C-alpha angles and dihedrals in degrees: 000000000000122000118238093250090056090051090050092054089061095040119124124259090250092056092050093046092048092050092048093050090047092050092049090049092050093048092047091049091050090050091048093048095048094044091048091051091050091047091048091059091057098047126087119252115281097031117119112225092192094070090072093046102044094113091056092051091048092048091051092050092048091050091051092049092048090048090053093048093048090050089058090063092057109106107217119212115224094221117136125196112233118206 
């Protein structure tokens, strides 16, 4: 049985690119969410904090979509490890 890190060393370029884009999108979304929450606490009631951050939300969504599309190009091998 191979360990996951050994499988990842032999993974295709599409798999690595998809994983990297997904990780960047998740980190960017966490940053955007936390910074929006902190900004929301400083604004008066009735003001929308998302208006100033719309490009970050759009960038995150685009990165997730690109990650999904790139993952479709990954050709998966139907090789099962038998113990």
